[in-house]
PQR file of N, CA, C, O and H, with PARSE charges and radii, in Angstrom:
ATOM      1  N   MET A   1      90.409  91.016  80.124 -0.4000 1.5000
ATOM      2  CA  MET A   1      89.799  89.615  79.489 -0.0000 2.0000
ATOM      3  C   MET A   1      89.172  89.976  78.127  0.5500 1.7000
ATOM      4  O   MET A   1      89.303  88.995  77.394 -0.5500 1.4000
ATOM      5  N   ALA A   2      88.702  90.733  77.650 -0.4000 1.5000
ATOM      6  CA  ALA A   2      88.167  90.746  76.325 -0.0000 2.0000
ATOM      7  C   ALA A   2      89.411  90.802  75.341  0.5500 1.7000
ATOM      8  O   ALA A   2      89.465  90.150  74.298 -0.5500 1.4000
ATOM      9  H   ALA A   2      88.596  91.529  78.246  0.4000 1.0000
ATOM     10  N   ARG A   3      90.373  91.631  75.781 -0.4000 1.5000
ATOM     11  CA  ARG A   3      91.474  91.309  74.793 -0.0000 2.0000
ATOM     12  C   ARG A   3      92.124  89.894  74.658  0.5500 1.7000
ATOM     13  O   ARG A   3      92.639  89.473  73.623 -0.5500 1.4000
ATOM     14  H   ARG A   3      90.329  92.160  76.628  0.4000 1.0000
ATOM     15  N   MET A   4      92.020  89.117  76.016 -0.4000 1.5000
ATOM     16  CA  MET A   4      92.456  87.491  75.939 -0.0000 2.0000
ATOM     17  C   MET A   4      91.597  86.951  74.969  0.5500 1.7000
ATOM     18  O   MET A   4      92.095  86.080  74.256 -0.5500 1.4000
ATOM     19  H   MET A   4      91.601  89.459  76.857  0.4000 1.0000
ATOM     20  N   VAL A   5      90.286  87.296  74.749 -0.4000 1.5000
ATOM     21  CA  VAL A   5      89.245  86.396  74.297 -0.0000 2.0000
ATOM     22  C   VAL A   5      89.291  87.007  72.718  0.5500 1.7000
ATOM     23  O   VAL A   5      89.008  86.289  71.759 -0.5500 1.4000
ATOM     24  H   VAL A   5      89.882  88.003  75.329  0.4000 1.0000
ATOM     25  N   ARG A   6      89.598  88.117  72.605 -0.4000 1.5000
ATOM     26  CA  ARG A   6      89.896  88.417  71.119 -0.0000 2.0000
ATOM     27  C   ARG A   6      91.382  87.881  70.321  0.5500 1.7000
ATOM     28  O   ARG A   6      91.591  87.500  69.170 -0.5500 1.4000
ATOM     29  H   ARG A   6      89.828  88.700  73.384  0.4000 1.0000
ATOM     30  N   ILE A   7      92.213  88.040  71.432 -0.4000 1.5000
ATOM     31  CA  ILE A   7      93.489  87.303  70.870 -0.0000 2.0000
ATOM     32  C   ILE A   7      93.090  85.700  70.727  0.5500 1.7000
ATOM     33  O   ILE A   7      93.467  85.177  69.678 -0.5500 1.4000
ATOM     34  H   ILE A   7      92.044  88.349  72.368  0.4000 1.0000
ATOM     35  N   LEU A   8      92.518  85.034  71.471 -0.4000 1.5000
ATOM     36  CA  LEU A   8      92.294  83.677  71.411 -0.0000 2.0000
ATOM     37  C   LEU A   8      91.520  83.075  70.055  0.5500 1.7000
ATOM     38  O   LEU A   8      91.780  82.103  69.346 -0.5500 1.4000
ATOM     39  H   LEU A   8      92.212  85.458  72.323  0.4000 1.0000
ATOM     40  N   THR A   9      90.285  84.235  69.994 -0.4000 1.5000
ATOM     41  CA  THR A   9      89.508  83.951  68.608 -0.0000 2.0000
ATOM     42  C   THR A   9      90.310  84.178  67.342  0.5500 1.7000
ATOM     43  O   THR A   9      90.039  83.606  66.286 -0.5500 1.4000
ATOM     44  H   THR A   9      90.074  85.025  70.570  0.4000 1.0000
ATOM     45  N   ARG A  10      91.163  84.911  67.467 -0.4000 1.5000
ATOM     46  CA  ARG A  10      91.966  85.661  66.287 -0.0000 2.0000
ATOM     47  C   ARG A  10      92.774  84.558  65.810  0.5500 1.7000
ATOM     48  O   ARG A  10      92.863  84.274  64.616 -0.5500 1.4000
ATOM     49  H   ARG A  10      91.384  85.376  68.324  0.4000 1.0000
ATOM     50  N   ARG A  11      93.328  83.973  66.688 -0.4000 1.5000
ATOM     51  CA  ARG A  11      94.563  82.956  66.531 -0.0000 2.0000
ATOM     52  C   ARG A  11      94.025  81.773  66.326  0.5500 1.7000
ATOM     53  O   ARG A  11      94.313  81.301  65.226 -0.5500 1.4000
ATOM     54  H   ARG A  11      93.255  84.204  67.658  0.4000 1.0000
ATOM     55  N   ALA A  12      93.065  80.855  67.269 -0.4000 1.5000
ATOM     56  CA  ALA A  12      92.376  79.892  66.987 -0.0000 2.0000
ATOM     57  C   ALA A  12      90.995  79.831  66.113  0.5500 1.7000
ATOM     58  O   ALA A  12      90.392  78.781  65.889 -0.5500 1.4000
ATOM     59  H   ALA A  12      92.831  81.238  68.163  0.4000 1.0000
ATOM     60  N   GLY A  13      90.717  80.717  65.800 -0.4000 1.5000
ATOM     61  CA  GLY A  13      89.276  80.855  65.016 -0.0000 2.0000
ATOM     62  C   GLY A  13      88.285  80.221  65.931  0.5500 1.7000
ATOM     63  O   GLY A  13      88.702  79.571  66.890 -0.5500 1.4000
ATOM     64  H   GLY A  13      91.206  81.569  65.983  0.4000 1.0000
ATOM     65  N   VAL A  14      86.747  80.382  65.671 -0.4000 1.5000
ATOM     66  CA  VAL A  14      85.717  80.056  66.300 -0.0000 2.0000
ATOM     67  C   VAL A  14      86.033  78.693  66.358  0.5500 1.7000
ATOM     68  O   VAL A  14      86.238  78.139  67.438 -0.5500 1.4000
ATOM     69  H   VAL A  14      86.408  80.909  64.892  0.4000 1.0000
ATOM     70  N   VAL A  15      86.095  78.052  65.188 -0.4000 1.5000
ATOM     71  CA  VAL A  15      85.794  76.285  65.176 -0.0000 2.0000
ATOM     72  C   VAL A  15      86.727  75.882  65.885  0.5500 1.7000
ATOM     73  O   VAL A  15      86.348  75.029  66.687 -0.5500 1.4000
ATOM     74  H   VAL A  15      85.928  78.502  64.311  0.4000 1.0000
ATOM     75  N   GLY A  16      88.175  76.213  65.961 -0.4000 1.5000
ATOM     76  CA  GLY A  16      89.447  75.897  66.977 -0.0000 2.0000
ATOM     77  C   GLY A  16      89.106  75.936  67.959  0.5500 1.7000
ATOM     78  O   GLY A  16      89.208  74.875  68.576 -0.5500 1.4000
ATOM     79  H   GLY A  16      88.483  76.906  65.309  0.4000 1.0000
ATOM     80  N   LEU A  17      88.497  77.145  68.713 -0.4000 1.5000
ATOM     81  CA  LEU A  17      88.354  77.336  70.341 -0.0000 2.0000
ATOM     82  C   LEU A  17      87.178  76.554  70.520  0.5500 1.7000
ATOM     83  O   LEU A  17      87.158  76.313  71.727 -0.5500 1.4000
ATOM     84  H   LEU A  17      88.414  78.006  68.211  0.4000 1.0000
ATOM     85  N   ALA A  18      86.202  76.033  69.993 -0.4000 1.5000
ATOM     86  CA  ALA A  18      85.099  75.203  70.144 -0.0000 2.0000
ATOM     87  C   ALA A  18      85.597  73.863  70.242  0.5500 1.7000
ATOM     88  O   ALA A  18      85.146  73.048  71.048 -0.5500 1.4000
ATOM     89  H   ALA A  18      86.219  76.229  69.013  0.4000 1.0000
ATOM     90  N   MET A  19      86.500  73.630  69.450 -0.4000 1.5000
ATOM     91  CA  MET A  19      87.020  72.241  69.500 -0.0000 2.0000
ATOM     92  C   MET A  19      87.926  72.017  70.671  0.5500 1.7000
ATOM     93  O   MET A  19      87.858  71.008  71.373 -0.5500 1.4000
ATOM     94  H   MET A  19      86.866  74.291  68.796  0.4000 1.0000
ATOM     95  N   SER A  20      88.880  73.113  70.882 -0.4000 1.5000
ATOM     96  CA  SER A  20      89.666  73.047  72.174 -0.0000 2.0000
ATOM     97  C   SER A  20      88.575  72.968  73.382  0.5500 1.7000
ATOM     98  O   SER A  20      88.943  72.248  74.310 -0.5500 1.4000
ATOM     99  H   SER A  20      88.935  73.933  70.312  0.4000 1.0000
ATOM    100  N   ALA A  21      87.409  73.526  73.522 -0.4000 1.5000
ATOM    101  CA  ALA A  21      86.737  73.471  74.613 -0.0000 2.0000
ATOM    102  C   ALA A  21      86.028  72.093  74.857  0.5500 1.7000
ATOM    103  O   ALA A  21      85.789  71.586  75.954 -0.5500 1.4000
ATOM    104  H   ALA A  21      87.110  74.110  72.768  0.4000 1.0000
ATOM    105  N   TRP A  22      85.712  71.544  73.502 -0.4000 1.5000
ATOM    106  CA  TRP A  22      85.241  70.274  73.815 -0.0000 2.0000
ATOM    107  C   TRP A  22      86.317  69.051  74.066  0.5500 1.7000
ATOM    108  O   TRP A  22      86.021  67.996  74.626 -0.5500 1.4000
ATOM    109  H   TRP A  22      85.906  71.956  72.611  0.4000 1.0000
ATOM    110  N   ASP A  23      87.529  69.361  73.587 -0.4000 1.5000
ATOM    111  CA  ASP A  23      88.483  68.428  74.052 -0.0000 2.0000
ATOM    112  C   ASP A  23      88.621  68.659  75.498  0.5500 1.7000
ATOM    113  O   ASP A  23      88.256  67.647  76.096 -0.5500 1.4000
ATOM    114  H   ASP A  23      87.770  70.218  73.132  0.4000 1.0000
ATOM    115  N   ILE A  24      89.046  69.694  76.383 -0.4000 1.5000
ATOM    116  CA  ILE A  24      89.145  70.036  77.375 -0.0000 2.0000
ATOM    117  C   ILE A  24      87.577  69.430  78.370  0.5500 1.7000
ATOM    118  O   ILE A  24      87.816  69.112  79.535 -0.5500 1.4000
ATOM    119  H   ILE A  24      89.343  70.516  75.897  0.4000 1.0000
ATOM    120  N   TRP A  25      86.649  69.350  78.068 -0.4000 1.5000
ATOM    121  CA  TRP A  25      85.456  69.019  78.233 -0.0000 2.0000
ATOM    122  C   TRP A  25      85.487  67.420  78.339  0.5500 1.7000
ATOM    123  O   TRP A  25      84.967  66.769  79.245 -0.5500 1.4000
ATOM    124  H   TRP A  25      86.455  69.609  77.122  0.4000 1.0000
ATOM    125  N   ARG A  26      86.004  67.047  77.538 -0.4000 1.5000
ATOM    126  CA  ARG A  26      85.909  65.347  77.636 -0.0000 2.0000
ATOM    127  C   ARG A  26      87.060  64.928  78.310  0.5500 1.7000
ATOM    128  O   ARG A  26      87.064  63.710  78.487 -0.5500 1.4000
ATOM    129  H   ARG A  26      86.426  67.575  76.801  0.4000 1.0000
ATOM    130  N   ARG A  27      87.860  65.410  78.668 -0.4000 1.5000
ATOM    131  CA  ARG A  27      89.095  65.156  79.553 -0.0000 2.0000
ATOM    132  C   ARG A  27      88.657  65.010  81.198  0.5500 1.7000
ATOM    133  O   ARG A  27      89.123  64.231  82.030 -0.5500 1.4000
ATOM    134  H   ARG A  27      87.856  66.400  78.524  0.4000 1.0000
ATOM    135  N   ILE A  28      87.684  65.956  81.350 -0.4000 1.5000
ATOM    136  CA  ILE A  28      87.065  66.114  82.777 -0.0000 2.0000
ATOM    137  C   ILE A  28      86.448  64.935  83.198  0.5500 1.7000
ATOM    138  O   ILE A  28      85.721  64.471  82.319 -0.5500 1.4000
ATOM    139  H   ILE A  28      87.306  66.589  80.675  0.4000 1.0000
ATOM    140  N   PRO A  29      86.481  64.260  84.273 -0.5600 1.5000
ATOM    141  CA  PRO A  29      85.645  63.173  84.792  0.2800 2.0000
ATOM    142  C   PRO A  29      84.169  63.459  84.854  0.5500 1.7000
ATOM    143  O   PRO A  29      83.715  64.545  85.214 -0.5500 1.4000
ATOM    144  N   PRO A  30      83.431  62.408  84.476 -0.5600 1.5000
ATOM    145  CA  PRO A  30      81.882  62.492  84.384  0.2800 2.0000
ATOM    146  C   PRO A  30      81.358  62.931  85.560  0.5500 1.7000
ATOM    147  O   PRO A  30      80.468  63.775  85.455 -0.5500 1.4000
ATOM    148  N   LYS A  31      81.735  62.516  86.862 -0.4000 1.5000
ATOM    149  CA  LYS A  31      81.372  63.071  88.221 -0.0000 2.0000
ATOM    150  C   LYS A  31      81.602  64.624  88.309  0.5500 1.7000
ATOM    151  O   LYS A  31      80.746  65.239  88.945 -0.5500 1.4000
ATOM    152  H   LYS A  31      82.458  61.830  86.948  0.4000 1.0000
ATOM    153  N   HIS A  32      82.465  65.228  87.851 -0.4000 1.5000
ATOM    154  CA  HIS A  32      83.119  66.390  88.056 -0.0000 2.0000
ATOM    155  C   HIS A  32      82.172  67.263  86.978  0.5500 1.7000
ATOM    156  O   HIS A  32      81.642  68.322  87.314 -0.5500 1.4000
ATOM    157  H   HIS A  32      83.160  64.729  87.334  0.4000 1.0000
ATOM    158  N   ARG A  33      82.018  66.633  85.534 -0.4000 1.5000
ATOM    159  CA  ARG A  33      81.175  67.246  84.497 -0.0000 2.0000
ATOM    160  C   ARG A  33      79.762  67.434  85.235  0.5500 1.7000
ATOM    161  O   ARG A  33      79.084  68.459  85.157 -0.5500 1.4000
ATOM    162  H   ARG A  33      82.449  65.773  85.261  0.4000 1.0000
ATOM    163  N   LYS A  34      79.446  66.352  85.919 -0.4000 1.5000
ATOM    164  CA  LYS A  34      77.973  66.763  86.492 -0.0000 2.0000
ATOM    165  C   LYS A  34      77.887  67.982  87.780  0.5500 1.7000
ATOM    166  O   LYS A  34      76.852  68.622  87.963 -0.5500 1.4000
ATOM    167  H   LYS A  34      79.997  65.520  85.982  0.4000 1.0000
ATOM    168  N   THR A  35      78.844  68.134  88.424 -0.4000 1.5000
ATOM    169  CA  THR A  35      78.925  69.194  89.364 -0.0000 2.0000
ATOM    170  C   THR A  35      79.028  70.370  88.720  0.5500 1.7000
ATOM    171  O   THR A  35      78.376  71.317  89.158 -0.5500 1.4000
ATOM    172  H   THR A  35      79.685  67.614  88.275  0.4000 1.0000
ATOM    173  N   ILE A  36      79.834  70.536  87.598 -0.4000 1.5000
ATOM    174  CA  ILE A  36      80.026  71.770  86.805 -0.0000 2.0000
ATOM    175  C   ILE A  36      78.623  72.071  86.152  0.5500 1.7000
ATOM    176  O   ILE A  36      78.203  73.223  86.257 -0.5500 1.4000
ATOM    177  H   ILE A  36      80.364  69.766  87.242  0.4000 1.0000
ATOM    178  N   LEU A  37      77.886  71.163  85.508 -0.4000 1.5000
ATOM    179  CA  LEU A  37      76.514  71.650  85.180 -0.0000 2.0000
ATOM    180  C   LEU A  37      75.555  71.633  85.800  0.5500 1.7000
ATOM    181  O   LEU A  37      74.479  71.944  85.289 -0.5500 1.4000
ATOM    182  H   LEU A  37      78.227  70.227  85.422  0.4000 1.0000
ATOM    183  N   LYS A  38      75.667  71.263  87.082 -0.4000 1.5000
ATOM    184  CA  LYS A  38      74.714  71.566  88.548 -0.0000 2.0000
ATOM    185  C   LYS A  38      74.811  72.996  89.030  0.5500 1.7000
ATOM    186  O   LYS A  38      73.875  73.730  89.348 -0.5500 1.4000
ATOM    187  H   LYS A  38      76.541  71.009  87.497  0.4000 1.0000
ATOM    188  N   GLN A  39      76.174  73.281  89.029 -0.4000 1.5000
ATOM    189  CA  GLN A  39      76.673  74.665  89.339 -0.0000 2.0000
ATOM    190  C   GLN A  39      76.375  75.829  88.330  0.5500 1.7000
ATOM    191  O   GLN A  39      76.325  77.017  88.650 -0.5500 1.4000
ATOM    192  H   GLN A  39      76.934  72.685  88.771  0.4000 1.0000
ATOM    193  N   ALA A  40      76.214  75.401  87.258 -0.4000 1.5000
ATOM    194  CA  ALA A  40      76.007  76.460  86.033 -0.0000 2.0000
ATOM    195  C   ALA A  40      74.608  76.790  86.027  0.5500 1.7000
ATOM    196  O   ALA A  40      74.202  77.946  85.908 -0.5500 1.4000
ATOM    197  H   ALA A  40      76.256  74.436  86.998  0.4000 1.0000
ATOM    198  N   ARG A  41      73.694  75.544  86.185 -0.4000 1.5000
ATOM    199  CA  ARG A  41      72.060  75.802  86.363 -0.0000 2.0000
ATOM    200  C   ARG A  41      72.133  76.733  87.312  0.5500 1.7000
ATOM    201  O   ARG A  41      71.806  77.886  87.031 -0.5500 1.4000
ATOM    202  H   ARG A  41      74.024  74.605  86.281  0.4000 1.0000
ATOM    203  N   LYS A  42      72.682  76.315  88.923 -0.4000 1.5000
ATOM    204  CA  LYS A  42      72.303  77.224  89.806 -0.0000 2.0000
ATOM    205  C   LYS A  42      72.870  78.727  89.485  0.5500 1.7000
ATOM    206  O   LYS A  42      72.083  79.669  89.382 -0.5500 1.4000
ATOM    207  H   LYS A  42      72.948  75.379  89.151  0.4000 1.0000
ATOM    208  N   HIS A  43      74.067  78.869  89.356 -0.4000 1.5000
ATOM    209  CA  HIS A  43      74.583  80.473  89.366 -0.0000 2.0000
ATOM    210  C   HIS A  43      74.300  80.924  87.996  0.5500 1.7000
ATOM    211  O   HIS A  43      74.002  82.118  88.014 -0.5500 1.4000
ATOM    212  H   HIS A  43      74.706  78.104  89.439  0.4000 1.0000
ATOM    213  N   GLY A  44      74.280  80.397  86.767 -0.4000 1.5000
ATOM    214  CA  GLY A  44      74.173  80.840  85.538 -0.0000 2.0000
ATOM    215  C   GLY A  44      73.522  81.909  85.275  0.5500 1.7000
ATOM    216  O   GLY A  44      73.985  82.873  84.664 -0.5500 1.4000
ATOM    217  H   GLY A  44      74.521  79.427  86.753  0.4000 1.0000
ATOM    218  N   PRO A  45      72.178  81.794  85.807 -0.5600 1.5000
ATOM    219  CA  PRO A  45      71.233  83.059  85.372  0.2800 2.0000
ATOM    220  C   PRO A  45      71.567  84.253  86.216  0.5500 1.7000
ATOM    221  O   PRO A  45      71.385  85.360  85.708 -0.5500 1.4000
ATOM    222  N   THR A  46      72.039  84.172  87.458 -0.4000 1.5000
ATOM    223  CA  THR A  46      72.450  85.284  88.088 -0.0000 2.0000
ATOM    224  C   THR A  46      73.901  85.968  87.623  0.5500 1.7000
ATOM    225  O   THR A  46      74.127  87.160  87.831 -0.5500 1.4000
ATOM    226  H   THR A  46      72.187  83.273  87.870  0.4000 1.0000
ATOM    227  N   ILE A  47      74.823  85.114  86.994 -0.4000 1.5000
ATOM    228  CA  ILE A  47      75.786  85.612  86.370 -0.0000 2.0000
ATOM    229  C   ILE A  47      75.177  86.519  84.976  0.5500 1.7000
ATOM    230  O   ILE A  47      75.457  87.666  84.627 -0.5500 1.4000
ATOM    231  H   ILE A  47      74.640  84.146  86.825  0.4000 1.0000
ATOM    232  N   ALA A  48      74.432  85.717  84.480 -0.4000 1.5000
ATOM    233  CA  ALA A  48      73.902  86.519  83.091 -0.0000 2.0000
ATOM    234  C   ALA A  48      73.158  87.771  83.530  0.5500 1.7000
ATOM    235  O   ALA A  48      73.464  88.819  82.962 -0.5500 1.4000
ATOM    236  H   ALA A  48      74.205  84.785  84.763  0.4000 1.0000
ATOM    237  N   LYS A  49      72.339  87.791  84.349 -0.4000 1.5000
ATOM    238  CA  LYS A  49      71.624  88.579  84.872 -0.0000 2.0000
ATOM    239  C   LYS A  49      72.870  90.123  85.117  0.5500 1.7000
ATOM    240  O   LYS A  49      72.735  91.265  84.678 -0.5500 1.4000
ATOM    241  H   LYS A  49      72.089  86.939  84.811  0.4000 1.0000
ATOM    242  N   HIS A  50      73.916  89.586  85.899 -0.4000 1.5000
ATOM    243  CA  HIS A  50      75.162  90.901  86.283 -0.0000 2.0000
ATOM    244  C   HIS A  50      75.628  91.298  84.908  0.5500 1.7000
ATOM    245  O   HIS A  50      75.748  92.491  84.626 -0.5500 1.4000
ATOM    246  H   HIS A  50      74.025  88.658  86.256  0.4000 1.0000
ATOM    247  N   ALA A  51      75.951  90.144  83.860 -0.4000 1.5000
ATOM    248  CA  ALA A  51      76.498  90.574  82.825 -0.0000 2.0000
ATOM    249  C   ALA A  51      75.572  91.727  82.184  0.5500 1.7000
ATOM    250  O   ALA A  51      76.010  92.865  82.014 -0.5500 1.4000
ATOM    251  H   ALA A  51      75.853  89.176  84.089  0.4000 1.0000
ATOM    252  N   VAL A  52      74.514  91.420  81.908 -0.4000 1.5000
ATOM    253  CA  VAL A  52      73.643  92.203  81.156 -0.0000 2.0000
ATOM    254  C   VAL A  52      73.131  93.609  81.872  0.5500 1.7000
ATOM    255  O   VAL A  52      72.597  94.483  81.189 -0.5500 1.4000
ATOM    256  H   VAL A  52      74.159  90.496  82.046  0.4000 1.0000
ATOM    257  N   ASN A  53      73.311  93.743  83.136 -0.4000 1.5000
ATOM    258  CA  ASN A  53      73.056  95.076  83.671 -0.0000 2.0000
ATOM    259  C   ASN A  53      74.422  95.902  83.370  0.5500 1.7000
ATOM    260  O   ASN A  53      74.466  97.010  82.834 -0.5500 1.4000
ATOM    261  H   ASN A  53      73.745  93.033  83.691  0.4000 1.0000
ATOM    262  N   TYR A  54      75.440  95.195  83.789 -0.4000 1.5000
ATOM    263  CA  TYR A  54      77.001  95.478  83.663 -0.0000 2.0000
ATOM    264  C   TYR A  54      77.152  96.394  82.007  0.5500 1.7000
ATOM    265  O   TYR A  54      77.580  97.535  81.834 -0.5500 1.4000
ATOM    266  H   TYR A  54      75.404  94.295  84.224  0.4000 1.0000
ATOM    267  N   ARG A  55      76.659  95.463  81.028 -0.4000 1.5000
ATOM    268  CA  ARG A  55      76.764  95.945  79.574 -0.0000 2.0000
ATOM    269  C   ARG A  55      75.852  97.141  79.345  0.5500 1.7000
ATOM    270  O   ARG A  55      76.286  98.097  78.701 -0.5500 1.4000
ATOM    271  H   ARG A  55      76.311  94.536  81.168  0.4000 1.0000
ATOM    272  N   ARG A  56      74.385  97.149  79.926 -0.4000 1.5000
ATOM    273  CA  ARG A  56      73.574  98.557  79.778 -0.0000 2.0000
ATOM    274  C   ARG A  56      74.313  99.543  80.480  0.5500 1.7000
ATOM    275  O   ARG A  56      74.363 100.594  79.840 -0.5500 1.4000
ATOM    276  H   ARG A  56      74.033  96.372  80.449  0.4000 1.0000
ATOM    277  N   ARG A  57      74.973  99.581  81.698 -0.4000 1.5000
ATOM    278  CA  ARG A  57      75.500 100.700  82.423 -0.0000 2.0000
ATOM    279  C   ARG A  57      76.473 101.193  81.575  0.5500 1.7000
ATOM    280  O   ARG A  57      76.695 102.401  81.490 -0.5500 1.4000
ATOM    281  H   ARG A  57      74.932  98.727  82.217  0.4000 1.0000
ATOM    282  N   ARG A  58      77.224 100.145  80.778 -0.4000 1.5000
ATOM    283  CA  ARG A  58      78.199 101.045  80.041 -0.0000 2.0000
ATOM    284  C   ARG A  58      78.309 101.679  78.887  0.5500 1.7000
ATOM    285  O   ARG A  58      79.179 102.455  78.492 -0.5500 1.4000
ATOM    286  H   ARG A  58      77.044  99.164  80.847  0.4000 1.0000
ATOM    287  N   ARG A  59      77.134 101.191  78.268 -0.4000 1.5000
ATOM    288  CA  ARG A  59      76.297 101.897  76.908 -0.0000 2.0000
ATOM    289  C   ARG A  59      76.119 103.454  77.157  0.5500 1.7000
ATOM    290  O   ARG A  59      75.665 103.989  78.168 -0.5500 1.4000
ATOM    291  H   ARG A  59      76.427 100.560  78.589  0.4000 1.0000
ATOM    292  N   PRO A  60      76.595 104.072  75.965 -0.5600 1.5000
ATOM    293  CA  PRO A  60      76.020 105.607  76.213  0.2800 2.0000
ATOM    294  C   PRO A  60      74.596 105.744  76.065  0.5500 1.7000
ATOM    295  O   PRO A  60      74.061 106.841  76.227 -0.5500 1.4000
TER
END
């Protein structure tokens, strides 16, 4: 996964990646956007917590 992100950011650049994400977001119907935001609010903190714990375990 990290390699894919590196390839995308190197090829498109940070601004290009942000513009692509915005374009994709605009194409999603408003009802689905609300669902995505609701799920992100519910599950986001848990995912972030797991990511932080994973990162801490990997550091020497």
